[in-house]
C-alpha positions as CSV (number, residue, x, y, z in Angstrom):
1,M,-79.4,-49.8,-33.1
2,E,-81.7,-52.7,-33.3
3,I,-80.5,-56.0,-34.5
4,Q,-82.9,-58.8,-35.2
5,L,-82.1,-62.2,-35.9
6,V,-84.9,-64.0,-37.7
7,Y,-84.7,-67.7,-37.6
8,E,-86.7,-71.0,-37.8
9,T,-86.2,-73.8,-35.5
10,T,-85.6,-76.4,-38.4
11,C,-82.5,-74.4,-39.5
12,P,-79.2,-75.2,-37.8
13,N,-77.4,-71.9,-38.4
14,K,-79.1,-69.6,-35.7
15,E,-76.6,-70.3,-32.7
16,T,-73.5,-69.9,-34.9
17,T,-75.0,-66.7,-36.5
18,K,-75.8,-65.3,-33.0
19,R,-72.3,-66.0,-31.6
20,L,-70.9,-64.4,-34.7
21,I,-73.0,-61.2,-33.9
22,E,-72.0,-61.3,-30.3
23,N,-68.5,-61.5,-31.1
24,I,-68.5,-58.6,-33.5
25,L,-70.3,-56.5,-30.9
26,L,-67.7,-57.5,-28.2
27,T,-64.8,-56.8,-30.5
28,H,-66.1,-53.3,-31.2
29,G,-67.3,-52.4,-27.7
30,I,-71.0,-52.0,-28.9
31,L,-73.6,-52.5,-26.5
32,T,-77.0,-53.6,-28.0
33,D,-79.4,-56.4,-27.7
34,I,-80.0,-59.1,-30.2
35,I,-83.9,-59.5,-30.7
36,E,-84.5,-63.1,-31.5
37,I,-87.5,-63.8,-33.7
38,D,-88.7,-67.4,-34.3
39,K,-90.5,-66.9,-37.7
40,D,-92.6,-70.0,-37.0
41,D,-94.2,-68.6,-33.8
42,P,-97.8,-67.8,-34.3
43,N,-97.0,-64.4,-32.6
44,A,-94.1,-63.6,-34.7
45,P,-94.4,-60.2,-36.8
46,N,-95.7,-60.6,-40.3
47,F,-92.6,-59.2,-41.8
48,A,-90.5,-62.1,-40.4
49,K,-92.7,-64.9,-41.5
50,N,-91.6,-65.0,-45.1
51,L,-87.8,-64.5,-44.4
52,S,-85.4,-67.3,-44.8
53,S,-83.3,-68.5,-41.8
54,P,-81.2,-66.9,-40.5
55,T,-81.9,-63.4,-41.6
56,I,-80.3,-60.5,-39.7
57,L,-82.0,-57.1,-39.8
58,I,-80.2,-54.1,-38.6
59,D,-82.7,-51.3,-37.9
60,G,-85.1,-53.1,-40.1
61,K,-82.8,-53.4,-42.9
62,D,-81.3,-56.7,-44.2
63,I,-77.6,-56.9,-44.0
64,E,-77.3,-58.0,-47.5
65,E,-78.3,-55.4,-50.0
66,G,-81.0,-56.3,-52.5
67,T,-82.4,-59.2,-50.4
68,E,-85.2,-57.5,-48.5
69,G,-87.9,-59.5,-50.3
70,P,-89.3,-62.6,-49.1
71,G,-87.0,-65.8,-48.9
72,G,-89.5,-68.4,-47.9
73,N,-89.4,-71.3,-45.5
74,S,-85.8,-72.6,-45.8
75,C,-82.3,-72.0,-44.6
76,R,-80.8,-69.0,-46.1
77,L,-77.5,-69.1,-48.0
78,Y,-74.9,-66.3,-48.0
79,K,-71.9,-65.9,-50.4
80,N,-68.6,-65.1,-49.1
81,E,-66.0,-63.1,-50.8
82,S,-64.7,-66.1,-52.9
83,G,-68.3,-66.8,-53.9
84,K,-68.7,-70.1,-51.5
85,L,-72.1,-70.5,-50.2
86,S,-72.8,-70.9,-46.4
87,G,-75.6,-70.8,-44.2
88,I,-73.9,-68.3,-41.9
89,P,-73.2,-64.8,-43.2
90,P,-69.6,-63.9,-43.8
91,R,-68.1,-61.9,-41.0
92,H,-67.1,-58.9,-43.2
93,L,-70.7,-58.5,-44.3
94,L,-72.1,-58.5,-40.8
95,E,-69.5,-56.5,-39.4
96,N,-69.7,-53.7,-42.2
97,A,-73.5,-53.6,-41.5
98,I,-73.1,-53.3,-37.8
99,L,-70.4,-50.7,-37.9
100,E,-72.3,-48.7,-40.6
101,A,-75.4,-48.6,-38.4
102,N,-73.4,-47.7,-35.3
103,R,-71.8,-44.9,-37.1
104,K,-75.2,-43.4,-37.9
105,I,-76.2,-43.3,-34.3
106,H,-72.8,-41.8,-33.0
């Protein structure tokens, strides 16, 4: 499983999102690296340059269905189960995506 965390340095949600990913991986005993991609880096892959921050891709797929398109230069907002917006993805959304990808490889 490949987890990519696409971020921009001006968005404050990267570290909290990374800790959430690490916590989920630890909770479920999943060993995989988190590939961090600074979308503002001139050497960043082209696909990352148009994504909002933070975007999490698992095996190249956005954790939130229907949002694979470009997001632009802004902080990304995720909706939790009650519809509240946050700059950090809800745990259940991220956890479900990680567990689904892990099931596919085992």
